[in-house]
C-alpha positions as CSV (number, residue, x, y, z in Angstrom):
1,X,14.7,-11.4,4.0
2,X,13.8,-9.3,7.1
3,X,10.0,-8.5,6.6
4,X,9.3,-6.8,10.0
5,X,8.1,-2.8,9.7
6,X,11.7,-1.0,9.6
7,X,11.9,2.1,11.5
8,X,14.4,4.7,11.8
9,X,15.0,6.7,15.0
10,X,17.3,9.1,16.3
11,X,19.9,8.8,19.5
12,X,18.4,11.8,21.6
13,X,21.7,12.6,23.1
14,X,21.8,16.1,21.8
15,X,18.0,16.6,22.2
16,X,16.9,19.9,24.1
17,X,14.3,22.8,23.9
18,X,16.5,25.4,23.3
19,X,14.2,27.4,20.6
20,X,10.9,28.3,19.7
21,X,9.3,27.5,16.2
22,X,6.0,26.1,17.2
23,X,3.6,26.9,20.2
24,X,4.4,23.9,22.0
25,X,8.1,24.4,22.7
26,X,9.1,25.7,26.1
27,X,12.6,26.2,26.1
28,X,11.9,27.6,29.8
29,X,10.7,24.5,31.2
30,X,14.0,22.5,30.1
31,X,16.8,21.1,32.3
32,X,19.2,18.1,33.0
33,X,16.2,16.5,34.6
34,X,14.0,16.8,31.1
35,X,17.0,15.6,29.2
36,X,17.9,12.3,31.3
37,X,14.3,11.2,30.9
38,X,14.1,12.1,27.0
39,X,17.0,9.2,27.0
40,X,14.8,6.9,28.9
41,X,11.6,7.8,27.1
42,X,13.2,7.3,23.6
43,X,14.6,4.1,24.5
44,X,10.8,3.0,25.9
45,X,9.8,4.2,22.6
46,X,12.1,1.9,20.5
47,X,11.3,-1.1,23.1
48,X,7.7,-0.7,22.5
49,X,7.9,-1.0,18.4
50,X,10.2,-4.0,19.0
51,X,7.2,-5.4,21.3
52,X,5.2,-4.6,18.3
53,X,7.1,-6.4,15.7
54,X,9.4,-3.7,14.3
55,X,12.9,-3.3,13.3
56,X,14.5,-0.2,14.6
57,X,17.7,1.5,13.8
58,X,18.8,4.7,15.0
59,X,20.9,7.8,13.6
60,X,23.7,9.5,15.8
61,X,22.8,12.8,17.8
62,X,24.3,15.8,16.0
63,X,24.9,18.9,18.7
64,X,23.2,21.8,17.6
65,X,20.5,20.1,16.1
66,X,17.8,19.0,18.6
67,X,15.0,18.4,16.3
68,X,16.9,15.8,14.6
69,X,15.1,13.2,16.8
70,X,11.9,13.9,14.7
71,X,12.7,11.9,12.0
72,X,9.4,11.8,10.6
73,X,10.2,15.0,9.1
74,X,13.3,13.8,7.1
75,X,11.2,12.5,3.9
76,X,8.8,10.7,2.4
77,X,9.5,7.2,1.8
78,X,7.3,4.6,-0.6
79,X,8.3,1.6,-2.3
80,X,12.1,2.1,-1.9
81,X,11.6,6.2,-3.3
82,X,12.7,8.9,-0.9
83,X,11.7,12.3,-1.2
84,X,13.6,14.4,0.4
85,X,12.5,17.1,2.9
86,X,13.1,20.8,2.8
87,X,12.5,22.9,6.0
88,X,10.8,26.0,6.7
89,X,12.7,27.5,9.4
90,X,15.9,28.0,9.4
91,X,16.9,26.0,13.0
92,X,15.7,23.1,11.0
93,X,17.6,23.5,7.9
94,X,21.2,21.8,9.1
95,X,19.0,18.6,9.3
96,X,18.7,18.5,5.9
97,X,22.6,17.6,4.9
98,X,22.5,14.9,8.0
99,X,19.3,13.4,7.0
100,X,20.6,13.2,3.2
101,X,23.9,11.3,4.2
102,X,21.6,9.2,6.4
103,X,19.8,8.3,3.3
104,X,22.9,7.9,1.1
105,X,24.2,5.2,3.7
106,X,20.9,3.3,3.4
107,X,20.4,3.1,-0.2
108,X,24.0,1.6,-0.7
109,X,22.8,-0.8,1.9
110,X,19.5,-1.5,-0.3
111,X,17.2,-0.6,2.7
112,X,15.9,2.2,-0.2
113,X,16.8,2.6,-4.0
114,X,16.2,6.4,-5.2
115,X,16.5,10.0,-3.6
116,X,14.6,12.4,-5.0
117,X,14.5,16.3,-4.3
118,X,11.9,19.2,-4.1
119,X,12.0,21.8,-6.3
120,X,13.8,25.1,-5.7
121,X,11.7,27.1,-2.9
122,X,9.1,24.6,-2.3
123,X,8.7,23.4,1.6
124,X,7.9,20.1,2.6
125,X,8.4,18.6,5.7
126,X,8.3,14.7,5.5
127,X,6.2,12.4,6.5
128,X,5.1,14.4,9.1
129,X,2.9,16.4,6.4
130,X,2.7,13.6,4.1
131,X,1.1,10.6,5.6
132,X,0.9,7.1,3.5
133,X,-2.8,5.4,4.1
134,X,-2.1,1.5,2.9
135,X,-6.0,1.0,3.0
136,X,-6.7,3.5,0.5
137,X,-3.4,3.6,-1.7
138,X,-2.9,7.4,-1.4
139,X,-1.3,10.4,0.8
140,X,-3.1,12.4,2.8
141,X,-0.7,15.6,2.7
142,X,-1.1,18.7,4.9
143,X,0.0,22.2,3.8
144,X,-0.2,25.8,5.2
145,X,2.1,26.2,8.7
146,X,5.0,24.3,7.4
147,X,4.9,22.7,4.0
148,X,3.7,24.5,0.8
149,X,0.7,23.8,-1.2
150,X,2.7,23.4,-4.1
151,X,4.4,20.4,-2.5
152,X,1.4,18.4,-3.4
153,X,2.3,18.3,-7.3
154,X,5.6,17.3,-6.4
155,X,4.5,14.6,-3.9
156,X,2.4,13.4,-6.8
157,X,5.2,13.5,-9.5
158,X,7.5,12.0,-7.6
159,X,5.5,8.8,-6.2
160,X,2.9,8.3,-9.1
161,X,0.1,8.3,-6.5
162,X,-2.9,10.2,-5.3
163,X,-2.0,13.1,-2.8
164,X,-5.3,14.3,-0.9
165,X,-4.7,18.0,0.0
166,X,-5.7,18.7,3.7
167,X,-5.0,22.6,5.0
168,X,-4.2,23.2,8.5
169,X,-5.9,26.2,10.3
170,X,-3.7,26.7,13.2
171,X,0.1,26.6,13.9
172,X,-0.7,25.0,17.3
173,X,-1.2,22.0,14.8
174,X,1.7,22.6,12.3
175,X,2.0,18.9,10.8
176,X,-0.4,16.8,9.8
177,X,1.0,14.1,11.9
178,X,-0.2,15.9,15.0
179,X,-3.9,15.8,14.4
180,X,-4.2,13.1,11.9
181,X,-3.7,9.1,12.0
182,X,-4.7,6.8,9.3
183,X,-5.5,3.2,11.2
184,X,-4.9,-0.3,10.0
185,X,-8.7,-1.1,9.6
186,X,-9.5,1.8,7.7
187,X,-10.4,4.2,10.7
188,X,-9.0,7.7,10.8
189,X,-8.1,9.3,13.9
190,X,-8.3,12.7,13.7
191,X,-8.4,16.4,15.5
192,X,-11.4,18.5,13.7
193,X,-10.4,21.8,15.0
194,X,-6.7,21.3,13.3
195,X,-8.4,21.8,10.0
196,X,-10.1,24.0,7.6
197,X,-13.6,23.6,6.7
198,X,-12.6,22.6,3.2
199,X,-10.2,20.3,4.8
200,X,-12.6,18.5,7.0
201,X,-15.2,18.5,4.2
202,X,-12.5,16.4,2.2
203,X,-11.9,14.2,4.9
204,X,-15.5,13.7,5.9
205,X,-16.3,12.9,1.7
206,X,-13.3,10.3,1.8
207,X,-13.4,8.5,5.0
208,X,-17.4,7.1,6.1
209,X,-18.5,8.4,9.4
210,X,-18.1,4.7,10.8
211,X,-14.5,5.2,10.3
212,X,-14.3,8.4,11.6
213,X,-12.8,9.0,15.3
214,X,-12.6,12.3,16.5
215,X,-9.9,13.2,19.1
216,X,-11.0,15.5,22.0
217,X,-9.0,18.5,22.9
218,X,-7.7,16.6,25.7
219,X,-6.6,13.5,23.0
220,X,-5.1,16.2,21.0
221,X,-3.2,17.9,24.0
222,X,-2.1,14.9,25.0
223,X,-0.5,14.0,21.4
224,X,-1.9,11.0,20.9
225,X,-3.1,11.5,17.5
226,X,0.6,11.7,16.9
227,X,0.8,7.7,16.9
228,X,2.4,4.7,15.2
229,X,0.2,2.1,14.2
230,X,1.0,-1.4,13.5
231,X,-1.7,-4.0,12.6
232,X,-4.0,-4.1,15.9
233,X,-1.3,-2.4,18.2
234,X,-1.2,1.7,18.5
235,X,1.9,3.0,20.2
236,X,1.3,6.6,21.4
237,X,2.0,9.0,24.4
238,X,0.0,8.7,27.5
239,X,-3.6,8.6,26.6
240,X,-6.8,9.5,28.4
241,X,-8.6,6.6,29.4
242,X,-11.7,7.4,27.2
243,X,-9.4,7.3,24.1
244,X,-8.0,4.0,25.2
245,X,-11.5,2.4,25.5
246,X,-12.8,3.9,22.1
247,X,-10.1,2.4,20.3
248,X,-10.2,-0.8,22.4
249,X,-14.0,-1.2,21.2
250,X,-12.4,-1.0,17.6
251,X,-10.1,-4.1,18.3
252,X,-6.8,-2.4,18.8
253,X,-4.7,-2.5,21.9
254,X,-2.7,0.8,23.0
255,X,0.9,1.1,24.2
256,X,1.3,4.3,25.9
257,X,4.9,5.6,26.4
258,X,5.8,8.4,28.5
259,X,7.3,11.5,26.2
260,X,6.7,14.4,28.2
261,X,10.4,16.1,27.2
262,X,9.2,15.5,23.1
263,X,6.0,17.2,23.8
264,X,7.6,20.3,25.3
265,X,9.4,20.4,21.7
266,X,5.8,19.3,19.8
267,X,6.3,16.0,19.1
268,X,5.6,12.5,20.1
269,X,5.7,8.9,19.2
270,X,4.7,9.4,15.3
271,X,7.3,12.4,14.8
272,X,10.0,10.4,16.7
273,X,9.7,7.8,13.8
274,X,10.1,7.4,10.2
275,X,9.0,4.2,8.6
276,X,11.1,2.9,5.6
277,X,9.5,-0.3,4.2
278,X,6.0,1.4,3.1
279,X,4.5,-0.2,-0.5
280,X,2.0,0.5,-2.3
281,X,-0.6,-2.0,-2.1
282,X,-2.5,-4.2,-4.8
283,X,-5.4,-2.3,-5.9
284,X,-8.1,-5.0,-4.8
285,X,-7.1,-4.5,-1.2
286,X,-7.6,-0.8,-1.1
287,X,-10.6,0.4,1.0
288,X,-13.7,1.8,-0.9
289,X,-14.8,5.5,0.0
290,X,-18.1,6.0,0.8
């Protein structure tokens, strides 16, 4: 049995920035050169993940659904159970049927085992707003700009795991994965200005000061918090030297990938991937709160 981390990506053939549903999106900056760069950069990200020991499969592109290239928003996945996303913006709602078909295929292959849906009227945009923290055995779930607060209870009921709700304070950091990243040794890399005061208090109550890594404005603007962590390796967009040094001091090696075309749409490494093999840990392996 293949025990490598299993990631889903999407072929970037149809990727473009043609509309604006978050403050990062720049349709005016998009051209054929960016499209060519996006294909090369997506391949580089895939190679970085494979180099870190992962297995990666790609969905086919669909013309007219450019943000299909961000499958982190497709679903929340744990222990083979899939909670399918419901998108807030009409521009992305066409992705739901494509992702459903993809997950039905993955279920037939035995990669996942059960597909679940959200209640009517509840928006929840997948792992982009619901991040599994394996060390603590819980989900951190963002709500506000995209996902409904009511999604918190739906996630708890679906997976039977604790869900820690974090309200996002800015349209600029519209998904949790743009501003929050749990790491393998228990640290959390996060960008404080993206959260309400209550959410910050929750983070600080749950994560000891010694394990909190506060991203700077520069780190966040470079989409370096939107990273993929595999053991001691972190794959992220091109990073400021100071951030790489801070992570290296904690034993993490950073693999940088130029993801500028995708940042023009408000996404980077984490957004461009969805991990399918996450599993609940034994209770004895969990990280204790402060």
